[in-house]
C-alpha positions as CSV (number, residue, x, y, z in Angstrom):
1,M,26.7,-85.2,-2.7
2,N,28.0,-82.1,-4.4
3,A,29.1,-78.9,-2.7
4,L,25.7,-77.2,-3.2
5,G,24.0,-80.2,-1.5
6,W,26.3,-80.1,1.4
7,M,25.8,-76.3,1.8
8,S,22.0,-76.9,1.9
9,V,22.3,-79.5,4.6
10,L,24.6,-77.2,6.6
11,V,22.1,-74.3,6.3
12,M,19.2,-76.5,7.2
13,G,21.1,-77.8,10.3
14,M,21.9,-74.3,11.4
15,A,18.3,-73.2,11.0
16,S,17.1,-76.1,13.0
17,L,19.6,-75.4,15.8
18,A,18.6,-71.8,16.0
19,A,14.9,-72.8,16.1
20,A,15.6,-75.0,19.1
21,Q,17.0,-72.2,21.1
22,V,14.7,-69.9,23.2
23,P,15.4,-66.5,24.8
24,L,16.2,-66.8,28.5
25,S,12.9,-65.1,29.4
26,Q,11.0,-67.9,27.5
27,E,12.7,-70.8,29.1
28,P,10.0,-72.2,31.5
29,R,12.4,-73.0,34.4
30,H,13.7,-69.4,34.3
31,R,10.7,-67.5,35.6
32,V,10.9,-63.7,35.2
33,V,9.6,-62.1,38.4
34,F,10.5,-58.5,37.7
35,E,12.0,-56.4,34.9
36,N,12.6,-52.9,33.8
37,A,14.8,-51.2,31.3
38,Q,18.0,-51.8,33.2
39,F,17.7,-55.3,34.8
40,R,15.6,-58.4,35.1
41,V,15.1,-60.7,38.1
42,L,14.6,-64.4,37.6
43,D,13.6,-67.4,39.8
44,V,15.4,-70.4,38.4
45,N,14.1,-73.9,39.5
46,V,15.2,-77.1,37.7
47,P,13.5,-80.1,39.3
48,V,15.4,-83.3,40.1
49,G,16.3,-85.2,36.8
50,D,15.0,-82.4,34.6
51,T,16.8,-80.5,31.8
52,T,16.2,-77.0,30.7
53,L,15.5,-76.0,27.1
54,D,18.5,-74.7,25.1
55,H,18.3,-71.1,26.0
56,L,20.2,-67.9,25.0
57,H,22.2,-65.6,27.3
58,D,23.1,-62.2,25.8
59,F,23.5,-60.1,28.9
60,D,25.7,-60.4,31.9
61,I,24.0,-62.3,34.8
62,V,24.7,-63.1,38.4
63,T,23.2,-66.2,40.0
64,V,22.9,-66.9,43.7
65,S,22.4,-70.4,45.0
66,M,19.2,-70.7,47.1
67,N,19.8,-74.2,48.6
68,G,22.6,-76.5,49.6
69,G,23.4,-77.1,46.0
70,T,23.0,-80.0,43.6
71,A,25.3,-81.4,40.9
72,T,24.5,-80.3,37.3
73,R,26.0,-80.6,33.9
74,V,25.8,-78.2,30.9
75,Q,25.6,-78.8,27.1
76,S,26.3,-76.2,24.4
77,P,24.9,-76.7,20.9
78,G,26.8,-79.3,18.9
79,Q,29.0,-80.2,21.9
80,P,29.0,-83.1,24.3
81,W,27.8,-82.7,27.9
82,S,30.2,-81.2,30.3
83,Q,31.6,-83.1,33.3
84,A,29.3,-82.9,36.4
85,R,29.6,-79.6,38.2
86,P,29.5,-79.9,42.1
87,G,26.7,-78.2,44.0
88,R,27.1,-74.6,45.1
89,A,26.8,-73.6,48.8
90,L,23.8,-71.6,49.9
91,G,24.2,-67.9,49.1
92,N,27.1,-68.6,46.7
93,A,27.1,-65.9,44.0
94,V,28.6,-66.4,40.5
95,V,28.8,-63.8,37.7
96,A,28.8,-64.8,34.0
97,E,29.7,-62.2,31.3
98,Y,27.6,-62.8,28.2
99,F,27.2,-59.4,26.7
100,G,29.2,-59.2,23.5
101,K,29.5,-63.0,23.3
102,T,26.0,-64.4,23.2
103,T,25.9,-68.0,24.4
104,S,23.3,-70.8,24.6
105,H,23.2,-74.0,26.6
106,R,21.0,-76.3,28.4
107,I,21.4,-77.5,32.0
108,E,20.6,-80.9,33.5
109,N,20.0,-81.4,37.2
110,L,21.9,-84.6,38.2
111,G,21.3,-84.4,42.0
112,T,18.6,-85.3,44.5
113,I,17.2,-81.8,45.2
114,P,16.0,-79.0,42.9
115,Y,18.6,-76.7,41.3
116,Q,17.4,-73.4,42.7
117,L,18.9,-70.0,41.8
118,F,18.0,-66.4,42.2
119,A,19.3,-64.5,39.2
120,V,19.7,-60.9,38.2
121,E,20.4,-60.0,34.5
122,N,22.0,-56.6,33.8
123,R,20.4,-55.4,30.5
124,R,22.8,-52.5,29.9
125,Q,24.8,-52.7,26.7
126,G,28.1,-51.5,28.2
127,D,28.8,-48.2,29.9
128,W,28.6,-49.8,33.3
129,S,29.0,-47.7,36.5
130,T,32.6,-47.3,37.6
131,G,32.0,-45.8,41.1
132,A,33.7,-46.9,44.2
133,A,32.5,-50.0,46.1
134,L,30.2,-49.6,49.1
135,S,31.7,-49.6,52.6
136,A,29.3,-50.3,55.5
137,A,29.1,-52.1,58.8
138,A,28.5,-55.9,58.6
139,T,28.8,-55.6,54.8
140,T,31.5,-57.4,52.8
141,L,32.2,-57.2,49.1
142,A,31.9,-60.8,47.9
143,T,32.5,-60.5,44.2
144,E,32.4,-57.9,41.5
145,S,32.5,-57.6,37.7
146,R,31.9,-55.0,35.1
147,A,28.1,-55.3,35.5
148,F,27.7,-56.2,39.2
149,R,28.9,-55.8,42.7
150,V,27.7,-58.4,45.2
151,Y,27.8,-57.9,49.0
152,D,27.4,-60.3,51.8
153,V,25.6,-58.7,54.8
154,R,25.7,-60.6,58.1
155,L,23.6,-59.4,61.1
156,G,23.1,-61.0,64.5
157,R,23.5,-60.6,68.2
158,D,26.8,-58.6,68.0
159,R,25.5,-56.2,65.3
160,S,21.7,-56.2,64.6
161,Q,21.5,-53.4,62.0
162,T,23.3,-51.6,59.3
163,S,22.7,-48.5,57.1
164,H,24.2,-47.6,53.7
165,Q,23.5,-46.0,50.4
166,H,24.0,-47.6,47.0
167,A,24.9,-45.3,44.2
168,V,23.2,-47.7,41.6
169,P,20.0,-49.8,41.7
170,T,20.3,-52.7,44.1
171,V,18.5,-55.9,44.8
172,A,18.6,-57.0,48.5
173,L,18.0,-60.8,48.8
174,L,17.3,-62.7,52.0
175,I,19.3,-65.9,52.4
176,S,18.5,-66.8,56.0
177,G,16.9,-65.3,59.1
178,K,14.4,-62.5,59.3
179,V,15.1,-58.8,58.6
180,M,13.3,-55.5,58.2
181,S,14.3,-53.5,55.2
182,E,13.7,-49.8,55.6
183,G,13.9,-47.4,52.8
184,T,12.0,-44.9,50.7
185,E,8.6,-46.2,49.7
186,G,8.2,-44.0,46.7
187,K,8.7,-44.6,43.0
188,P,6.0,-47.2,42.6
189,G,5.2,-46.0,39.1
190,A,8.7,-46.6,37.8
191,N,8.9,-50.1,39.3
192,P,5.3,-51.3,39.7
193,S,5.9,-54.9,40.4
194,A,9.0,-54.6,42.6
195,P,8.9,-54.6,46.4
196,V,10.3,-51.2,47.3
197,G,11.0,-49.5,50.6
198,L,9.7,-50.7,54.0
199,K,9.3,-54.5,53.9
200,Q,9.8,-57.4,56.2
201,L,11.7,-60.3,54.7
202,D,11.1,-63.5,56.6
203,Q,11.4,-66.2,54.0
204,P,14.6,-67.1,52.0
205,G,14.3,-65.8,48.5
206,Q,12.3,-62.7,49.3
207,W,13.9,-59.6,48.0
208,V,13.5,-55.8,47.9
209,F,14.5,-53.3,45.3
210,V,16.6,-50.3,46.5
211,P,16.7,-47.4,44.0
212,G,20.1,-45.9,43.3
213,G,21.0,-43.0,45.6
214,E,18.5,-43.8,48.3
215,S,19.3,-44.8,51.9
216,H,18.8,-48.4,52.9
217,H,18.5,-49.7,56.5
218,L,18.5,-53.4,57.5
219,V,17.4,-54.5,61.0
220,A,17.6,-58.1,62.2
221,L,14.4,-59.4,63.6
222,G,14.4,-62.0,66.4
223,T,17.5,-63.5,68.0
224,G,18.8,-65.6,65.1
225,D,21.5,-64.7,62.6
226,V,20.6,-62.9,59.4
227,R,22.2,-63.2,56.0
228,V,21.4,-60.9,53.1
229,V,23.0,-60.8,49.7
230,E,22.9,-57.3,48.0
231,I,23.4,-57.1,44.2
232,E,24.3,-53.7,42.8
233,V,23.4,-53.5,39.1
234,R,26.1,-51.3,37.7
């Protein structure tokens, strides 16, 4: 085969590869539950033995494990499968920085339980917030990156409530227990499908949107311990 023929084969192969990739929002196991101009919230659920489509990541994203974790492996286009990755603990948060270095891959669930994640994608194209980290009772900074800060909030018998104010939009996610989230109930027009303000969270995976600059109050319900992960979208 001459050089022109090889070039044609290469172009056809690249076109086929591109066609096989789908945007993150169109990958069926990554369900978009809320989005606005700044960020997107996704519910990720890969059943046992299932494999996602090859999907594109072009913005920074944080994922939070929503169960005890299951082994997975990842494959990038034209590459072999990775080694098996161990399961992640409940509530474990991991940030991946994709903006400026678009990546695609597919994920296979190798374990015996579903691969379940709560994900927030920061859609800003740089110019992330550089303000100071939050300091509040029962609230610990778990991880931070250019696009996110993630806090671990623990409430229980010793301390049943905490109050704070995030400078940037924040997603408060219930990991365990029951809690009342108290905040401003306004701005429904700007975020029509997001739970905002006063809301009882009593099932793991429920979440509430806290607009930047507004006070947020968490009150534990019942006698059990409460864990909430709060994700600042910088």
